[in-house]
Every structure is written in C-alpha cells, then in structure tokens.
C-alpha positions as CSV (number, residue, x, y, z in Angstrom):
1,M,-3.0,15.1,27.2
2,P,0.5,15.3,25.5
3,D,0.9,16.9,22.2
4,G,-0.3,14.7,19.3
5,R,1.9,13.7,16.4
6,L,1.9,11.8,13.1
7,L,4.3,8.9,12.8
8,L,5.3,7.4,9.4
9,G,6.5,3.9,10.0
10,A,8.5,1.9,7.4
11,T,7.5,-1.7,7.4
12,P,9.5,-4.8,6.3
13,L,9.4,-5.7,2.6
14,G,9.3,-9.4,3.5
15,Q,11.2,-10.4,6.6
16,P,9.5,-9.3,9.8
17,S,12.9,-9.2,11.6
18,D,13.7,-6.1,9.4
19,A,11.3,-4.1,11.5
20,S,13.0,-1.4,13.5
21,P,12.7,-1.2,17.3
22,R,11.0,2.1,17.0
23,L,8.3,0.6,14.7
24,V,7.8,-2.2,17.2
25,E,7.3,0.3,20.0
26,A,5.0,2.5,17.9
27,L,2.7,-0.4,17.0
28,S,2.2,-1.2,20.7
29,T,1.8,2.4,21.9
30,A,0.1,4.5,19.1
31,D,-3.4,5.6,19.8
32,V,-4.4,5.0,16.2
33,V,-2.8,2.8,13.6
34,A,-3.8,3.8,10.1
35,A,-2.8,0.9,7.8
36,E,-3.0,0.4,4.0
37,D,-4.3,-3.1,4.8
38,T,-5.5,-3.7,8.4
39,R,-5.1,-7.5,8.1
40,R,-1.5,-7.2,7.0
41,V,-0.6,-4.9,9.9
42,R,-2.2,-7.3,12.4
43,T,-0.3,-10.2,10.8
44,L,3.0,-8.2,11.1
45,A,2.3,-7.3,14.7
46,K,1.7,-11.0,15.5
47,A,4.9,-12.0,13.8
48,L,6.7,-9.3,15.9
49,G,5.0,-10.4,19.1
50,V,3.4,-7.0,19.5
51,Q,-0.1,-6.3,20.8
52,I,-1.7,-3.3,19.0
53,A,-3.3,-1.4,21.8
54,G,-4.7,1.5,19.7
55,R,-7.6,1.8,17.2
56,V,-6.8,0.3,13.8
57,V,-8.3,2.0,10.7
58,S,-7.7,1.6,7.0
59,L,-5.9,4.2,5.0
60,F,-5.6,3.5,1.3
61,D,-5.7,5.5,-1.9
62,A,-9.5,5.3,-2.3
63,N,-10.3,6.5,1.2
64,E,-7.4,8.7,2.3
65,A,-9.0,12.0,1.4
66,A,-12.1,11.1,3.5
67,R,-10.0,9.9,6.4
68,V,-7.8,13.0,6.7
69,P,-10.2,15.2,8.7
70,A,-10.8,12.7,11.5
71,L,-7.2,11.7,11.7
72,L,-6.1,15.3,11.8
73,A,-8.6,16.0,14.6
74,D,-7.2,13.0,16.5
75,I,-3.7,14.4,16.3
76,D,-4.8,17.9,17.1
77,A,-6.5,16.5,20.2
78,G,-3.3,14.9,21.4
79,A,-3.3,11.4,19.8
80,T,-0.3,9.6,18.2
81,V,-1.3,8.3,14.8
82,L,0.9,5.8,13.2
83,V,0.7,5.4,9.4
84,V,2.0,2.1,7.8
85,S,1.7,0.8,4.2
86,D,1.7,-2.8,3.2
87,A,5.5,-2.8,2.9
88,G,8.3,-0.2,2.8
89,M,7.9,3.5,3.4
90,P,4.5,5.2,3.4
91,L,4.0,7.9,0.7
92,I,6.5,6.2,-1.7
93,S,3.8,5.1,-4.2
94,D,1.7,4.4,-1.2
95,P,-0.9,6.3,0.9
96,G,0.0,9.1,3.4
97,Y,0.8,12.2,1.3
98,R,-2.6,13.9,1.9
99,L,-2.4,13.3,5.7
100,V,1.2,14.6,5.9
101,A,0.4,17.6,3.8
102,A,-2.6,18.4,6.0
103,C,-0.5,18.1,9.2
104,A,2.2,20.4,7.7
105,D,-0.5,23.0,6.8
106,A,-1.9,22.7,10.4
107,G,1.5,22.9,12.0
108,L,1.2,19.5,13.6
109,P,4.4,17.4,14.1
110,V,5.3,14.7,11.7
111,T,8.0,12.1,12.5
112,C,9.4,9.3,10.3
113,L,10.4,6.0,11.7
114,P,12.9,5.1,8.9
115,G,13.5,1.6,7.6
116,P,12.9,-0.6,4.6
117,S,12.2,0.8,1.1
118,A,12.1,-1.2,-2.1
119,V,13.5,1.9,-3.9
120,T,16.8,2.2,-2.1
121,T,17.1,-1.6,-1.6
122,A,16.9,-2.2,-5.3
123,L,19.3,0.6,-6.1
124,A,21.8,-0.7,-3.6
125,V,21.9,-4.2,-5.0
126,S,21.6,-3.2,-8.7
127,G,25.3,-2.5,-9.3
128,L,24.3,0.6,-11.2
129,A,25.5,4.1,-10.4
130,A,23.8,5.3,-7.1
131,E,25.2,8.7,-6.4
132,R,22.4,10.4,-8.4
133,F,19.0,8.7,-9.1
134,C,15.4,9.5,-9.7
135,F,12.2,7.5,-8.7
136,E,9.4,7.4,-11.1
137,G,6.7,5.5,-9.1
138,F,4.8,2.9,-11.2
139,A,5.2,2.7,-14.9
140,P,2.1,3.9,-16.8
141,R,-0.4,1.1,-17.5
142,K,-1.4,2.0,-21.0
143,K,1.0,1.2,-23.9
144,A,0.9,4.7,-25.5
145,A,1.5,6.5,-22.2
146,R,4.2,4.0,-21.2
147,R,6.1,4.5,-24.4
148,A,5.9,8.3,-24.1
149,W,7.1,8.0,-20.5
150,L,10.0,5.8,-21.5
151,G,10.8,8.2,-24.3
152,S,11.1,11.0,-21.7
153,L,13.9,8.9,-20.1
154,A,16.0,8.6,-23.2
155,D,18.4,11.4,-22.2
156,E,18.0,11.0,-18.4
157,R,21.5,10.6,-17.1
158,R,20.5,9.6,-13.5
159,T,19.8,6.0,-12.6
160,C,16.0,5.6,-12.6
161,V,14.1,3.3,-10.3
162,F,10.4,2.4,-10.9
163,F,7.8,-0.2,-9.9
164,E,6.0,-2.4,-12.4
165,S,3.3,-5.1,-12.2
166,P,4.6,-8.6,-12.9
167,R,1.7,-8.9,-15.4
168,R,3.0,-5.9,-17.4
169,L,6.8,-6.4,-17.0
170,A,7.4,-8.1,-20.3
171,D,5.5,-5.5,-22.3
172,C,7.2,-2.7,-20.4
173,L,10.7,-4.1,-21.1
174,R,9.9,-4.6,-24.8
175,D,8.7,-1.0,-25.0
176,A,11.9,0.1,-23.3
177,V,13.9,-1.7,-25.9
178,D,12.0,0.1,-28.7
179,E,12.3,3.5,-27.0
180,L,15.7,3.4,-25.3
181,G,17.6,0.8,-27.3
182,G,18.3,-2.8,-26.5
183,Q,21.8,-2.1,-25.1
184,R,20.8,0.1,-22.2
185,R,21.5,-1.7,-19.0
186,A,18.9,-2.4,-16.4
187,V,18.2,-4.6,-13.4
188,V,14.9,-6.3,-12.4
189,C,14.6,-7.0,-8.7
190,R,11.9,-9.5,-7.8
191,E,10.6,-10.3,-4.3
192,L,13.3,-8.2,-2.5
193,T,14.3,-9.6,0.9
194,K,11.9,-12.5,0.6
195,T,12.6,-16.2,0.3
196,H,12.5,-16.2,-3.5
197,E,14.4,-12.9,-4.0
198,E,15.9,-12.6,-7.5
199,V,18.1,-9.9,-8.9
200,R,18.4,-10.1,-12.7
201,R,20.9,-7.9,-14.4
202,G,21.5,-7.4,-18.1
203,T,20.7,-5.2,-21.1
204,L,17.1,-4.3,-21.8
205,A,17.0,-6.7,-24.7
206,E,18.3,-9.6,-22.5
207,L,15.8,-8.8,-19.8
208,A,12.9,-8.5,-22.2
209,D,13.7,-12.0,-23.5
210,W,13.9,-13.3,-20.0
211,A,10.6,-11.8,-19.0
212,V,8.6,-13.0,-22.0
213,D,7.4,-16.2,-20.4
214,G,6.0,-14.4,-17.3
215,V,7.4,-13.3,-14.0
216,L,5.8,-13.5,-10.5
217,G,6.2,-11.4,-7.4
218,E,6.8,-7.7,-6.4
219,I,8.9,-6.0,-9.1
220,T,11.3,-3.1,-8.9
221,V,13.2,-2.0,-12.0
222,V,16.5,-0.1,-11.9
223,L,17.4,1.5,-15.3
224,A,20.9,2.8,-16.0
225,G,21.2,6.5,-16.8
226,A,21.7,7.5,-20.4
227,T,25.2,7.9,-21.8
228,P,25.7,11.6,-22.6
229,R,25.3,12.4,-26.2
230,A,27.0,15.3,-27.8
231,D,27.6,16.3,-31.4
232,L,31.1,16.9,-32.7
233,A,30.6,20.6,-33.0
234,T,29.7,20.9,-29.4
235,L,32.7,18.9,-28.3
236,V,35.0,21.0,-30.5
237,G,33.6,24.1,-28.9
238,E,34.3,22.8,-25.4
239,V,37.9,22.0,-26.4
240,I,38.4,25.5,-27.8
241,R,37.0,27.0,-24.6
242,L,39.4,24.9,-22.5
243,A,42.3,25.8,-24.8
244,G,41.4,29.5,-24.4
245,E,41.8,29.1,-20.7
246,G,45.4,27.9,-21.2
247,M,45.0,24.2,-21.5
248,R,47.0,22.4,-24.3
249,V,44.7,21.2,-27.1
250,K,45.6,17.6,-26.6
251,D,44.9,17.8,-22.9
252,A,41.7,19.6,-23.5
253,C,40.6,16.8,-26.0
254,A,41.4,14.2,-23.3
255,R,39.4,16.1,-20.7
256,V,36.3,16.3,-23.0
257,I,36.5,12.7,-24.0
258,A,36.7,11.6,-20.4
259,D,33.6,13.6,-19.6
260,V,31.7,12.1,-22.6
261,P,32.9,8.5,-22.8
262,A,30.6,7.5,-25.6
263,A,31.6,10.4,-27.9
264,V,34.2,10.3,-30.7
265,S,37.7,9.2,-30.3
266,R,40.4,11.5,-29.0
267,R,42.1,11.5,-32.4
268,E,38.9,12.4,-34.3
269,L,38.2,15.2,-31.9
270,Y,41.7,16.5,-32.1
271,D,41.6,16.5,-35.9
272,A,38.2,18.3,-35.9
273,V,39.6,21.0,-33.6
274,L,42.6,21.6,-36.0
275,R,40.2,21.8,-39.0
276,S,38.1,24.4,-37.1
277,R,41.2,26.6,-36.9
278,E,42.0,26.6,-40.6
C-alpha cells in the first residue's frame, strides 16, 4: 500500500464553483473524509458532481481528540485522509489542529489543498492595510472578557481580523467603541461570496449604529490598526538622534512626523526641539 498522508482541504465559503480541482479530486479518491459536518460535505460533493468513494466520518471540536488515534492509525497504515471544515480552511477557528499536530509528531506527511478562507477574503475586500495583519479567531462571548480583549487591541498597529456571531455583533461593536474609540475604522463582511454578500465600511461608531437592529449571516470583522501614539518627549528624542547622525533638524522633524502621522504638527515638534536645546 502507498504511504499514507493527511490532506487539509479548503472548501468554498458559499459558491461550490470556488472549489479547487485538487479538492474535487481528493473528495473522490481519499480513503477517509473527515468532515466537520458530514451532511454538508455530501451536499458539497453532490453540487460538484463528485462521488465520495471513501469512508466519511465526523471531525468537530467535541470529538476531534477521540478521533485522532484511529485517523492516525489509518494514515500510518497507508490511507489518505482528507479533512474538511464546513467552509474555508481547516484549523482556522475550525477542527484539525490536534490531528495535524499528531501527524507532525509521528512524522506522517501533511499536505494542504489551498483555497477559500474568510480571513484573507475579508482582508482583501476591506480596503484596510493588508501588508501586516493578525487573526484573533472568534471574539470572546462574555462581555467582560470581550472588553478586556478589545482593550488589548488598543495599541495593535496591525490590521486585525476576527469572527463574530451575528447575534453578538451589535454588542461587540458597541464595546469596541467604548474600548477603542468611535473613530477607529473597521469593516463588517457578511455572507462572503454568497448571494447576499455585504461589505459594510465605516467607523466603529457608524457600524455599531448600523448593527443595532440585528444582522444575519456569517460575519467577519476587519479592524484597522491603531494609529501610533507617542508623547512629545519621545518625538523630540528621535529628532535629536537623527540630528546627531547629521540630518538637519527641520528634515529630522519631517521624518518623524511622517512616521507618526497622528502626532503633533511639524512646527510644534520643531519648537519643542529648539526649547530642549536651551
């Protein structure tokens, strides 16, 4: 029997036609298909015109730990095991981590069949900076934990992507206004790639007002990174450092202001540097 392997298959967020040819092939050839929802994977296969030939088993948060030994034994015996979540990439706030970790520890091959992900799709359409970002999974359910978590993002300069339940979205956005300020920009993506897809952009205050009457569908939130905050003394020190390296004071002030756009004006910084030399 050929060497076994674990395949991680990204599944469409909404449109079956987004499935990759490699996923279509894997669904029809894998010895075992481990699915977050067995009914959904059968529905997807039918929409793709694929006949699942292998054994179909469930793999979700509550049973993943118990499933790992048997699936690991299947792979070790030469089987190809395909893991799929309901939509998007397995492991990204979905099952699969324990099985991948177990395969890595056992030296068994793991391959990813790349494709749709709500995280990168939302980031791409958000219009917010995408060169550096972080993913925070699902926002905490409880209010106190959620506010503490939002507070930890107050100085996060990277764009942040997270998931939220439509039932809790309004409360989450209102808490975000309180913790991060109403002017912080964000984007709420609803039903990505589906018929009723909606991308709502605005400030946190505007989005909180929009969501107050209720929102339906799968939700992904993209939060703009924090504007760098620096006190005047820190900025003055940076100008003095640059001037010490040979830069003119006016040019050094312009450089520092460009790096910290929400800071003081160039004139105010220049005057502060002159006062520091008196």
